[in-house]
C-alpha positions in Angstrom: 32.2 48.9 3.6 35.5 47.4 2.3 38.7 48.1 4.2 40.6 47.6 1.0 40.8 50.6 -1.2 40.8 48.6 -4.4 37.5 46.9 -3.6 34.1 48.5 -3.9 31.4 48.0 -1.2 30.2 45.0 -3.2 33.7 43.5 -3.2 34.5 44.2 -6.9 37.9 45.4 -8.0 38.4 49.0 -9.2 41.1 51.5 -9.6 41.0 54.0 -6.8 39.9 57.5 -7.8 42.7 59.9 -6.8 41.4 62.9 -8.7 40.5 64.8 -5.5 44.0 64.3 -3.9 46.6 67.0 -4.1 49.8 66.6 -6.0 52.7 66.3 -3.6 56.3 65.2 -3.8 56.4 61.5 -3.1 59.4 59.3 -2.5 59.7 55.6 -2.0 62.7 53.4 -1.3 62.9 49.7 -1.5 65.7 47.1 -0.9 66.5 43.6 -1.7 69.5 41.3 -1.3 71.1 39.0 -3.8 73.0 36.3 -2.0 75.7 34.3 -3.8 77.4 31.0 -3.0 80.7 31.7 -1.2 82.8 30.1 -4.0 81.7 32.6 -6.7 81.6 35.7 -4.5 85.2 36.7 -5.4 84.1 36.9 -9.1 81.1 38.9 -8.2 83.1 41.5 -6.2 85.6 41.8 -9.1 82.7 41.9 -11.5 84.5 39.5 -13.7 81.7 37.4 -15.2 81.2 36.1 -18.7 78.1 38.3 -19.5 80.0 41.5 -18.7 78.9 44.5 -16.6 76.0 43.0 -14.7 75.5 46.0 -12.4 75.1 48.4 -15.3 72.6 46.1 -16.9 70.7 45.6 -13.7 70.5 49.4 -13.2 69.0 50.0 -16.6 66.6 47.1 -16.1 65.4 48.5 -12.8 64.9 52.0 -14.3 62.9 50.6 -17.2 60.8 48.4 -14.9 59.8 51.3 -12.7 58.5 53.1 -15.8 56.4 50.0 -16.7 54.8 49.4 -13.2 51.2 50.2 -14.3 51.6 47.7 -17.1 52.6 45.0 -14.6 50.4 45.7 -11.6 46.9 46.1 -12.9 45.5 48.7 -10.5 48.5 51.0 -10.3 48.1 54.5 -11.7 50.5 55.7 -14.4 52.6 58.4 -12.8 55.0 61.1 -14.0 58.2 59.7 -12.4 60.7 62.5 -11.8 63.7 60.4 -10.6 64.7 56.7 -10.4 67.9 55.6 -8.8 69.2 52.1 -8.4 72.3 51.6 -6.1 74.3 48.5 -5.3 76.3 47.8 -2.1 78.5 44.7 -1.7 78.1 43.0 1.7 81.1 40.6 1.9 80.2 39.1 5.2 76.9 37.8 3.7 78.3 37.1 0.2 75.6 39.5 -1.0 74.8 42.6 -3.0 72.2 44.9 -1.5 70.0 46.5 -4.2 68.3 49.8 -3.4 65.7 51.4 -5.6 64.6 55.0 -5.0 61.7 56.6 -7.0 60.4 60.1 -6.9 57.3 61.9 -8.3 55.1 64.9 -7.9 51.6 63.3 -8.1 48.4 62.4 -6.4 49.5 58.9 -5.4 52.7 57.3 -4.2 55.5 55.4 -5.9 55.9 52.5 -3.5 55.1 49.9 -6.2 57.5 51.6 -8.7 60.4 51.3 -6.1 59.6 47.7 -5.3 59.4 46.8 -9.0 62.6 48.6 -9.8 64.4 46.9 -7.0 63.0 43.4 -7.8 63.8 43.6 -11.5 67.3 44.9 -10.8 67.9 41.9 -8.5 66.4 39.5 -11.0 68.7 40.9 -13.7 71.7 40.3 -11.4 70.5 36.8 -11.0 70.1 36.4 -14.8 73.5 37.8 -15.5 75.3 35.7 -12.9 73.4 32.4 -13.0 75.9 30.8 -15.4 78.4 30.8 -12.5 76.1 29.0 -10.1 72.5 28.1 -9.8 72.4 28.6 -6.0 72.0 32.4 -6.1 69.1 33.7 -3.9 67.1 36.9 -4.0 65.8 37.7 -0.5 64.2 40.4 1.6 62.5 42.5 -1.0 60.8 45.2 1.0 59.7 48.9 1.2 62.0 50.7 3.7 60.7 54.3 3.3 58.0 56.4 1.8 57.0 60.1 2.0 54.4 62.4 0.7 50.6 62.6 0.6 48.3 62.7 3.6 50.1 59.8 5.4 53.4 61.8 5.3 56.6 60.1 6.1 56.9 56.4 7.0 60.3 55.0 8.0 60.3 51.2 8.0 64.1 50.8 8.1 67.0 53.2 8.1 68.0 54.3 4.6 71.7 53.8 5.3 
């Protein structure tokens, strides 16, 4: 018997059958950090960059990405997403922007991958919009920090602050 839900007993890939599960409200929150070289951080904070409103662009990109998760991750189920939120927090002491993606649904399976994809693509969009200022921008610490719903209930991996 395989310990991986996406493998059959013979070790073959398959999409997990969730038809017997109950629909429950499910929430997932992911975070990432975009770290900038110190010399360009004042421009980042003032949001004065040649390509324009990079945070608005990153927010839209993250939302669109969450909706496309099953097209990007082969064994993810298409889900009726009920809410997607992308937030940004400047962290001056680290010359960084923290990206937080929150996704909600009422479904038979969770939205962890949607939150991770939304957060990752928002961070990548920030990189893309700002890379003309410096090539030394880093994206780090992409991680799930919270999930709730389903039989496993609530899992807090990091405070949601």
